[in-house]
C-alpha beads as a LAMMPS data file, in Angstrom:
LAMMPS data file: protein, C-alpha beads

224 atoms
223 bonds

1 atom types
1 bond types

-500.0 500.0 xlo xhi
-500.0 500.0 ylo yhi
-500.0 500.0 zlo zhi

Masses

1 110.0

Atoms # bond

1 1 1 -37.245 -103.064 124.358
2 1 1 -40.635 -102.346 125.923
3 1 1 -43.546 -104.035 124.231
4 1 1 -46.394 -101.954 122.829
5 1 1 -49.906 -102.173 124.260
6 1 1 -52.665 -100.655 122.128
7 1 1 -55.932 -101.285 123.969
8 1 1 -58.121 -98.279 123.108
9 1 1 -56.446 -96.580 120.128
10 1 1 -52.874 -96.231 118.870
11 1 1 -53.270 -92.429 118.809
12 1 1 -53.025 -92.567 122.611
13 1 1 -49.648 -94.318 122.480
14 1 1 -46.475 -92.236 122.625
15 1 1 -43.287 -93.084 120.764
16 1 1 -41.182 -91.919 123.710
17 1 1 -41.412 -92.243 127.458
18 1 1 -44.022 -89.725 128.528
19 1 1 -45.552 -88.391 131.696
20 1 1 -49.096 -87.090 132.028
21 1 1 -50.214 -84.801 134.841
22 1 1 -53.411 -85.953 136.526
23 1 1 -55.541 -83.576 138.602
24 1 1 -58.245 -84.902 140.892
25 1 1 -60.746 -82.076 140.630
26 1 1 -62.315 -82.773 144.018
27 1 1 -60.807 -84.640 146.950
28 1 1 -63.837 -85.095 149.187
29 1 1 -65.375 -88.320 147.867
30 1 1 -63.954 -91.411 146.104
31 1 1 -64.497 -91.390 142.367
32 1 1 -64.573 -87.616 141.928
33 1 1 -63.603 -85.886 138.714
34 1 1 -60.237 -86.065 136.978
35 1 1 -58.550 -84.057 134.245
36 1 1 -55.363 -85.202 132.516
37 1 1 -52.805 -83.069 130.688
38 1 1 -50.001 -84.011 128.311
39 1 1 -46.448 -82.594 128.709
40 1 1 -47.439 -79.536 126.620
41 1 1 -50.193 -78.675 129.102
42 1 1 -52.961 -79.698 126.702
43 1 1 -56.057 -81.451 128.026
44 1 1 -56.089 -85.124 126.996
45 1 1 -58.687 -86.901 129.128
46 1 1 -61.379 -86.085 131.610
47 1 1 -63.780 -87.846 133.908
48 1 1 -66.740 -86.103 135.532
49 1 1 -68.578 -87.407 138.576
50 1 1 -71.691 -85.739 139.911
51 1 1 -72.974 -87.072 143.221
52 1 1 -73.020 -85.983 146.824
53 1 1 -71.705 -87.491 150.044
54 1 1 -74.873 -89.576 150.507
55 1 1 -74.400 -91.329 147.189
56 1 1 -72.860 -94.755 146.789
57 1 1 -69.746 -95.216 144.607
58 1 1 -70.628 -95.301 140.953
59 1 1 -70.947 -98.641 139.165
60 1 1 -70.367 -97.103 135.709
61 1 1 -67.521 -94.731 134.822
62 1 1 -66.916 -93.018 131.503
63 1 1 -63.469 -91.822 130.411
64 1 1 -63.708 -89.042 127.828
65 1 1 -61.237 -87.275 125.575
66 1 1 -60.747 -83.498 125.615
67 1 1 -63.825 -82.903 123.433
68 1 1 -66.141 -85.122 125.490
69 1 1 -66.109 -88.219 123.293
70 1 1 -66.473 -91.475 125.235
71 1 1 -63.306 -93.569 125.054
72 1 1 -63.939 -96.211 127.719
73 1 1 -66.930 -97.332 129.748
74 1 1 -65.955 -99.048 132.999
75 1 1 -68.518 -101.255 134.739
76 1 1 -68.428 -102.641 138.283
77 1 1 -69.576 -106.270 138.304
78 1 1 -71.876 -107.276 141.162
79 1 1 -71.727 -109.296 143.255
80 1 1 -67.951 -109.665 143.227
81 1 1 -65.744 -110.391 146.232
82 1 1 -62.698 -109.559 144.086
83 1 1 -64.069 -106.087 143.187
84 1 1 -64.193 -107.011 139.520
85 1 1 -64.531 -104.311 136.858
86 1 1 -64.892 -104.647 133.094
87 1 1 -63.832 -102.162 130.419
88 1 1 -65.718 -101.539 127.181
89 1 1 -64.343 -99.569 124.260
90 1 1 -66.505 -96.483 123.643
91 1 1 -70.068 -96.133 124.868
92 1 1 -71.969 -98.938 126.558
93 1 1 -74.001 -100.874 123.998
94 1 1 -76.316 -103.848 124.349
95 1 1 -74.368 -107.134 124.349
96 1 1 -71.095 -105.238 124.071
97 1 1 -68.070 -107.468 124.666
98 1 1 -65.586 -106.192 127.286
99 1 1 -61.992 -105.697 126.161
100 1 1 -60.442 -106.112 129.612
101 1 1 -61.264 -106.818 133.242
102 1 1 -59.674 -105.671 136.501
103 1 1 -59.854 -107.599 139.771
104 1 1 -58.077 -108.088 143.049
105 1 1 -56.095 -111.316 143.067
106 1 1 -57.312 -112.201 146.565
107 1 1 -60.134 -111.167 148.880
108 1 1 -57.946 -111.678 151.949
109 1 1 -55.330 -109.182 153.142
110 1 1 -53.001 -107.314 150.821
111 1 1 -53.159 -108.458 147.219
112 1 1 -52.178 -107.477 143.712
113 1 1 -54.619 -106.025 141.229
114 1 1 -54.710 -108.163 138.095
115 1 1 -55.708 -106.837 134.667
116 1 1 -56.700 -109.332 131.964
117 1 1 -56.834 -107.954 128.427
118 1 1 -58.899 -110.077 126.070
119 1 1 -57.694 -110.769 122.557
120 1 1 -55.567 -113.104 120.511
121 1 1 -53.227 -113.430 122.262
122 1 1 -54.503 -112.106 125.565
123 1 1 -52.347 -110.025 127.865
124 1 1 -52.054 -109.760 131.630
125 1 1 -50.888 -106.874 133.790
126 1 1 -50.329 -106.577 137.525
127 1 1 -50.625 -103.388 139.565
128 1 1 -48.490 -103.159 142.694
129 1 1 -48.041 -100.404 145.255
130 1 1 -50.293 -97.975 147.117
131 1 1 -52.724 -95.945 145.036
132 1 1 -53.849 -93.731 147.974
133 1 1 -50.179 -92.789 148.443
134 1 1 -49.746 -92.396 144.654
135 1 1 -47.058 -95.083 144.500
136 1 1 -48.176 -97.668 141.951
137 1 1 -46.487 -99.605 139.179
138 1 1 -48.206 -101.351 136.290
139 1 1 -46.292 -104.407 135.105
140 1 1 -46.788 -106.419 131.966
141 1 1 -46.377 -110.116 132.717
142 1 1 -45.300 -112.935 130.468
143 1 1 -47.619 -115.926 130.160
144 1 1 -44.617 -118.146 129.381
145 1 1 -42.514 -117.136 132.396
146 1 1 -42.682 -115.352 135.709
147 1 1 -40.929 -112.254 134.348
148 1 1 -42.610 -108.873 134.465
149 1 1 -41.838 -105.584 132.755
150 1 1 -42.719 -102.118 134.107
151 1 1 -45.086 -100.374 131.697
152 1 1 -46.384 -97.412 133.701
153 1 1 -46.033 -95.778 137.088
154 1 1 -48.197 -93.532 139.251
155 1 1 -46.150 -91.233 141.468
156 1 1 -46.287 -87.930 143.311
157 1 1 -45.520 -84.756 141.384
158 1 1 -42.791 -82.347 142.444
159 1 1 -42.953 -78.659 141.540
160 1 1 -39.737 -78.141 139.512
161 1 1 -39.457 -74.470 140.511
162 1 1 -39.743 -74.975 144.277
163 1 1 -38.810 -78.681 144.520
164 1 1 -41.835 -79.110 146.790
165 1 1 -43.920 -82.276 146.520
166 1 1 -47.497 -81.432 145.595
167 1 1 -50.589 -82.866 147.280
168 1 1 -52.005 -86.232 146.281
169 1 1 -54.728 -84.574 144.199
170 1 1 -52.026 -83.799 141.597
171 1 1 -49.861 -86.703 140.456
172 1 1 -47.996 -88.148 137.487
173 1 1 -48.899 -91.024 135.209
174 1 1 -45.601 -92.077 133.615
175 1 1 -45.783 -94.278 130.521
176 1 1 -43.340 -96.482 128.650
177 1 1 -43.240 -96.053 124.847
178 1 1 -46.192 -97.711 123.141
179 1 1 -48.310 -98.121 126.290
180 1 1 -51.883 -96.928 125.707
181 1 1 -52.421 -93.813 127.844
182 1 1 -56.245 -94.040 127.630
183 1 1 -56.088 -97.602 128.937
184 1 1 -53.719 -96.534 131.716
185 1 1 -56.056 -93.712 132.754
186 1 1 -58.977 -96.119 132.769
187 1 1 -57.038 -98.196 135.293
188 1 1 -56.517 -95.066 137.418
189 1 1 -60.281 -94.487 137.551
190 1 1 -60.857 -98.066 138.691
191 1 1 -58.106 -97.861 141.324
192 1 1 -59.719 -94.688 142.635
193 1 1 -62.915 -96.660 143.204
194 1 1 -61.182 -99.695 144.688
195 1 1 -58.998 -97.806 147.163
196 1 1 -60.425 -94.904 149.133
197 1 1 -57.917 -92.111 149.738
198 1 1 -59.398 -91.646 153.222
199 1 1 -58.123 -95.111 154.159
200 1 1 -54.578 -94.540 152.926
201 1 1 -53.034 -95.559 156.259
202 1 1 -54.896 -98.877 156.335
203 1 1 -52.585 -101.616 155.046
204 1 1 -55.601 -103.625 153.901
205 1 1 -56.302 -100.919 151.344
206 1 1 -52.788 -101.007 149.930
207 1 1 -52.014 -103.091 146.900
208 1 1 -49.350 -105.654 147.701
209 1 1 -45.908 -104.361 146.860
210 1 1 -42.228 -104.514 147.622
211 1 1 -41.370 -101.099 149.074
212 1 1 -37.654 -101.737 148.538
213 1 1 -38.165 -101.967 144.793
214 1 1 -37.863 -98.790 142.736
215 1 1 -39.066 -98.675 139.159
216 1 1 -37.502 -95.917 137.096
217 1 1 -39.231 -95.369 133.775
218 1 1 -36.698 -92.704 132.863
219 1 1 -39.261 -89.919 132.597
220 1 1 -38.154 -86.547 133.924
221 1 1 -40.627 -84.382 135.807
222 1 1 -41.842 -81.195 134.141
223 1 1 -44.550 -78.624 134.527
224 1 1 -47.826 -78.802 132.661

Bonds

1 1 1 2
2 1 2 3
3 1 3 4
4 1 4 5
5 1 5 6
6 1 6 7
7 1 7 8
8 1 8 9
9 1 9 10
10 1 10 11
11 1 11 12
12 1 12 13
13 1 13 14
14 1 14 15
15 1 15 16
16 1 16 17
17 1 17 18
18 1 18 19
19 1 19 20
20 1 20 21
21 1 21 22
22 1 22 23
23 1 23 24
24 1 24 25
25 1 25 26
26 1 26 27
27 1 27 28
28 1 28 29
29 1 29 30
30 1 30 31
31 1 31 32
32 1 32 33
33 1 33 34
34 1 34 35
35 1 35 36
36 1 36 37
37 1 37 38
38 1 38 39
39 1 39 40
40 1 40 41
41 1 41 42
42 1 42 43
43 1 43 44
44 1 44 45
45 1 45 46
46 1 46 47
47 1 47 48
48 1 48 49
49 1 49 50
50 1 50 51
51 1 51 52
52 1 52 53
53 1 53 54
54 1 54 55
55 1 55 56
56 1 56 57
57 1 57 58
58 1 58 59
59 1 59 60
60 1 60 61
61 1 61 62
62 1 62 63
63 1 63 64
64 1 64 65
65 1 65 66
66 1 66 67
67 1 67 68
68 1 68 69
69 1 69 70
70 1 70 71
71 1 71 72
72 1 72 73
73 1 73 74
74 1 74 75
75 1 75 76
76 1 76 77
77 1 77 78
78 1 78 79
79 1 79 80
80 1 80 81
81 1 81 82
82 1 82 83
83 1 83 84
84 1 84 85
85 1 85 86
86 1 86 87
87 1 87 88
88 1 88 89
89 1 89 90
90 1 90 91
91 1 91 92
92 1 92 93
93 1 93 94
94 1 94 95
95 1 95 96
96 1 96 97
97 1 97 98
98 1 98 99
99 1 99 100
100 1 100 101
101 1 101 102
102 1 102 103
103 1 103 104
104 1 104 105
105 1 105 106
106 1 106 107
107 1 107 108
108 1 108 109
109 1 109 110
110 1 110 111
111 1 111 112
112 1 112 113
113 1 113 114
114 1 114 115
115 1 115 116
116 1 116 117
117 1 117 118
118 1 118 119
119 1 119 120
120 1 120 121
121 1 121 122
122 1 122 123
123 1 123 124
124 1 124 125
125 1 125 126
126 1 126 127
127 1 127 128
128 1 128 129
129 1 129 130
130 1 130 131
131 1 131 132
132 1 132 133
133 1 133 134
134 1 134 135
135 1 135 136
136 1 136 137
137 1 137 138
138 1 138 139
139 1 139 140
140 1 140 141
141 1 141 142
142 1 142 143
143 1 143 144
144 1 144 145
145 1 145 146
146 1 146 147
147 1 147 148
148 1 148 149
149 1 149 150
150 1 150 151
151 1 151 152
152 1 152 153
153 1 153 154
154 1 154 155
155 1 155 156
156 1 156 157
157 1 157 158
158 1 158 159
159 1 159 160
160 1 160 161
161 1 161 162
162 1 162 163
163 1 163 164
164 1 164 165
165 1 165 166
166 1 166 167
167 1 167 168
168 1 168 169
169 1 169 170
170 1 170 171
171 1 171 172
172 1 172 173
173 1 173 174
174 1 174 175
175 1 175 176
176 1 176 177
177 1 177 178
178 1 178 179
179 1 179 180
180 1 180 181
181 1 181 182
182 1 182 183
183 1 183 184
184 1 184 185
185 1 185 186
186 1 186 187
187 1 187 188
188 1 188 189
189 1 189 190
190 1 190 191
191 1 191 192
192 1 192 193
193 1 193 194
194 1 194 195
195 1 195 196
196 1 196 197
197 1 197 198
198 1 198 199
199 1 199 200
200 1 200 201
201 1 201 202
202 1 202 203
203 1 203 204
204 1 204 205
205 1 205 206
206 1 206 207
207 1 207 208
208 1 208 209
209 1 209 210
210 1 210 211
211 1 211 212
212 1 212 213
213 1 213 214
214 1 214 215
215 1 215 216
216 1 216 217
217 1 217 218
218 1 218 219
219 1 219 220
220 1 220 221
221 1 221 222
222 1 222 223
223 1 223 224
């Protein structure tokens, strides 16, 4: 049985395996806007980014719900060779304690992305695959053993009426039961900053993965 993972709020956890449809609202610059829909086609999350091609990538990202309430504030830590990010619940406040951090496991070559969730007990997740190609898996890892359990997957979306694979600006975020969808979407925003879609053919920008491994979360594709 898949373990639950409530990081932001249990209202963002589904009792059944669920897929969300993610739209990147602009594909010209890294870190552009996103909107996320549930299987009923209802808006769940959004992220707005307002800057032009001369701007540097943002160091602070805010994930909002459908009504514009801040759910997560994501901060890039500088300097950081491992591209470290920290996540805060809600709006950024003075001396706010982060609830998780995201970092590359190595600064050399292809490497995993490691997510440390603070708490008692703490949790660790690993992200493997290629985000620019929309082929990523999020694994929960056991601190007592080397075992890992698939908790979420990012994959390309197929139009069920035409069976045509859609562009990479529309993709699926598939979730195991009990896995916090707001937390998972926060990780998507960070991956979008870490890995530029324009460099999708550069192996150094791919997260380390085993391409022969297929993770099936059992979620069927549907329209939204």
